[in-house]
C-alpha positions in Angstrom: 0.0 0.0 0.0 1.0 3.5 -0.7 -0.4 6.4 1.4 -0.3 9.9 -0.1 -0.9 13.2 1.7 -1.5 16.3 -0.3 -0.7 19.8 1.0 -0.1 23.5 0.0 -3.2 24.6 -1.8 -4.5 28.1 -1.3 -5.9 31.2 -2.7 -3.9 33.2 -5.3 -4.5 36.0 -7.7 -4.2 35.4 -11.4 -0.6 35.5 -12.6 0.5 34.3 -9.2 2.2 31.2 -8.0 1.6 28.2 -5.7 3.2 25.0 -4.9 1.4 21.8 -3.9 3.1 18.9 -2.4 2.5 15.1 -1.9 4.2 13.1 0.8 4.2 9.4 0.2 4.8 6.6 2.5 4.3 2.8 2.7 6.4 1.6 -0.1 9.6 2.3 -1.9 8.6 4.3 -4.9 11.3 3.2 -7.3 8.9 1.4 -9.6 6.1 3.9 -9.2 4.9 6.8 -11.3 3.5 9.8 -9.2 1.1 12.4 -10.7 -1.3 15.3 -10.2 -4.8 15.4 -11.3 -7.4 18.1 -10.7 -11.0 18.5 -10.5 -13.1 21.6 -10.8 -16.7 21.9 -9.8 -19.0 20.1 -12.2 -16.2 18.6 -14.3 -14.4 15.3 -14.6 -11.0 14.7 -12.9 -8.2 15.5 -15.3 -4.6 14.7 -15.6 -2.1 17.6 -15.0 1.3 16.2 -14.7 3.3 13.2 -13.7 6.9 11.9 -12.9 8.5 8.6 -13.0 10.2 8.0 -9.7 13.1 6.1 -11.2 14.7 8.5 -13.7 12.6 11.6 -13.2 11.1 11.7 -16.6 7.9 13.8 -16.7 4.7 14.4 -18.7 2.4 17.4 -18.7 -1.1 18.2 -20.0 -1.0 20.7 -22.7 -3.0 23.1 -20.7 -0.3 23.5 -18.1 2.9 22.8 -20.1 5.5 25.7 -19.7 3.6 27.1 -16.5 3.7 24.0 -14.1 6.7 21.9 -13.0 6.5 18.7 -11.3 9.5 17.4 -9.3 10.5 14.8 -6.8 12.6 14.7 -3.7 13.8 11.2 -3.3 15.2 11.7 0.1 12.0 13.0 1.5 9.7 10.8 -0.6 7.7 13.8 -1.8 6.5 15.1 -5.2 5.8 18.7 -5.7 3.9 20.7 -8.3 5.2 24.2 -8.9 2.4 26.4 -10.6 3.2 29.6 -12.1 1.3 32.1 -14.2 -1.9 30.8 -12.7 -5.2 31.4 -14.3 -8.7 31.2 -13.0 -9.3 28.1 -15.1 -6.7 26.5 -12.9 -9.1 26.5 -9.9 -9.7 23.0 -8.7 -9.0 20.4 -6.1 -5.7 18.9 -6.8 -5.1 15.4 -6.1 -1.8 13.4 -5.9 -1.9 10.0 -7.4 0.4 7.0 -7.7 0.5 3.9 -9.8 2.9 0.9 -10.1 4.5 0.8 -13.4 4.8 -2.7 -14.9 4.8 -1.8 -18.6 2.8 -0.1 -21.2 1.8 3.5 -21.1 3.8 5.2 -18.3 1.6 8.3 -17.9 -2.1 7.4 -18.5 -4.4 10.3 -18.3 -7.3 8.3 -17.2 -8.0 8.4 -13.4 -8.9 4.7 -13.4 -5.3 3.7 -14.3 -4.0 5.1 -11.0 -4.4 3.1 -7.9 -3.5 5.3 -5.0 -4.8 8.8 -4.3 -4.2 11.6 -1.8 -7.1 13.5 -0.1 -6.8 16.5 -2.4 -6.0 20.2 -1.7 -7.9 23.2 -3.0 -6.4 25.7 -5.3 -8.3 28.9 -6.1 -7.2 31.5 -8.5 -9.1 34.8 -8.4 -9.3 37.0 -11.4 
């Protein structure tokens, strides 16, 4: 089992920055992929970004590319999402997720492909 705890959300004005973090415990993450999803009111949960723990390769949704950066701290077992140039459309609950990688697509965008989830943290961007 992998336990994920999300933190760091808040309220920020458009154009500002926020950093959300995910603390993982329970398993060594060397064969895992850790990602971030978000869900706005009335919308489906959508993929934002992900990082492969072993190697650190990353993937981003087009909507956040060049504005968001995902990173991992191997010593602290944490994954962070630095969000810059935030827009009101980025307002959502952000969820950390993890999946064991055993082949195939490394970064599936379907939430159903991810097994472990954090509790979520609210990010609100005001205009």
